[in-house]
N, C-alpha and C positions, 0 to 999 in steps of 0.2 A: 557407058560404063556402067557396071551394077555395083547397086550399095550391098552391103550384109548390114545385119541387122546385129550383129555379135562385136562386144565390144574386142579392140585391142587386148592383148596376151598381159603386156605389165599393169593396167589400170586395173583387168580382174585379180592379179596376182596381189597387188598394191590394199582391193578392198577384202579379201581373204585373209589377208594377214591382219587388218585391223579388229575383222572378225574375231580372228585367232585370238588378237593379243588380248581384246576386250571380256573375252570367255576366260582367258586365263587368270586374268586382274579380279574377276568375277570369283572365279576357282576360290582363288589366295584369299580372297576379303573374307569369303564366307567360310574356308576352314580354319581363320586363324580364330575365330571366335569372338567371343566379349573380352573387353581389356578388362573387365570389372572382375571377370568369372575367373581371371588367371590366376594358379596359382606362385608365391615366390618359388627360385629355384631351389632356395635352402630353408628347409623348414624352422621355425621361429626356436622350436624348445631347441635346436641342435649348436645354432648360432648363438646362442648365449653363452656356450660351454669354448667356443673359440678364444682363444688365447693368443696373443702377439708371441714371436718368436723373440727372444732374448738374441742378440749376437754375444756370442763365446767371447770368454777375457783373452788378452793375449797372452801367452806362457810366460812373457819377461816380463817383470813387473814395471819394468823402466821404459820400455820398447813401443814405440808407439801410442803413449797412454796423454790423452788429452786433458787438459784441464776442466773439469768439470763447469759449466756456469754458473754462475751465483745468481741462485733463485729464492731471495731474500722478499716478504711480503710489507710492504710498509703499510703501514694502518694509522690511518690522522688521528691527530690525540684528540680533538677535541668533535664530534659528532654534532649534526645539525640535526634539531628536534624534527620526528615526526610529522608532529601534527602541529597545527599552531592553531590560537582562540584568535577568532575574526569579530564574533561579538564581545562587548566590552561586558564585564564583569555587572552583576545586576546591584541597583544602589539598594544599601542596606539603610533600613529605617527607624527609629527609635520607636521603643516597645511603648505602649499607652503606660500612663502611671494608673489606671484605674480600668481592669482589664474585664469587668462589669458593666462599665460604660462601653467598652468597642464590642463588646456580644454584643448591646442592643441597638437600635436603630440609631441612625446621625439625627442631629436635632437642625437639621437644614432646613429651611424654609421652602415650603411648595407653593409653587403656583394654583389657586382654586379658580376657577368661572367663577363670576357674579351673578349668580342667579337671585331671580325674582323671589320673596316668599311662600308664592304658592307652586311655582317651580318647585324648589326646595320643600317644601313640604309631601309634595305630591314623592320624587326621591327618594324620600326618607320613609314614607310610607312604601313602597316598594321595597324598599332594603328592609325593613322592618319583618315585611309578610314573606319574602326570601330565604333568610335569615331562620325566620319560625317555622316555615319547611324545613330546610336543609338540618336544622338543628332535631327537629323530631325525626327526620330518617337516620340519624348518625344515634338518638341513644334507641330508635327500634333495632339496630345491628350491633348496640354495645353488648347487649344480651346471650351473642351468640358470637358460635367459634367461627372465624376468619381466613381464607386462605389468603395466600401472599396478595394475588390481586387485589382484596376485597381490600384487604388492611393500610393497601396503597392507599387506596381508593377515598376511605376513611382520611389520613392523612392527611391526604389533599383537598379534604371537604374541611377541617379543622383549620387546617394553613389560612384559606380563602375567607371561613368565616373571620379567623382573626383580625386579617390585613383587611376586612371591611370593616367593623369593627374599627378600627383606628384610622381608618379613614371617615367612618362619619364623626369621630372625635374631631377630627381636623376639621370636619365642613366640609370635605370635600365629597357631597352626597352623591356626584357622577360616577365618581369610581367607588364609591361603595357600592352604589346599589349594581357597579360591573361584575364586582368580587362578589356581591348575595347571588349574583343570577350564578356563575358558575359555579358557587358553590349549592345551589340546587339542582342545578344540573347535575354533579357528581352525586351528589346525595340520592337522588333518585335513582340516578346507573346504579349507585352501590343498594340499595331496597328492591330494585329488580334482578340485583343478582343474588339476593339469599334466599 
């Protein structure tokens, strides 16, 4: 028997049909275009102009006229509040009898570390030196016109000097020294900016 390498006719026809259908499907997809770029069938400018068709009224008033439905709108009598307050109201405090006393510093006792006499004297000396330098720099700046940043620095220096002197009068020389150092540093910065 002789074998042939050719395929049977129905198999070749089936393969060519699949190829043809695949080519036609691909062509249909490619020719249909992008879905995002498709334009609507009715332009929106004319879609606004479309009005519904109203059916004509019957010629005779009594013939086939149906009762119109009752379309009453019922509005509830009491509406619920739109926003509710979740936080409790702020407590009210009584105004102080003496307004000048309220503006001043509180008379609460402060905790001051116990220092030896030698430590206290050295802290007091450092405080006085820093305050003297800060005062000197402030007096040098007082005769000149200051811009907003320089005026702010001068105000902070005055505040630190005042707080340092208050701490020194209270006997807290550690705090007084720290505040005087801050005043000194800021006043030196002010003097450099002039």
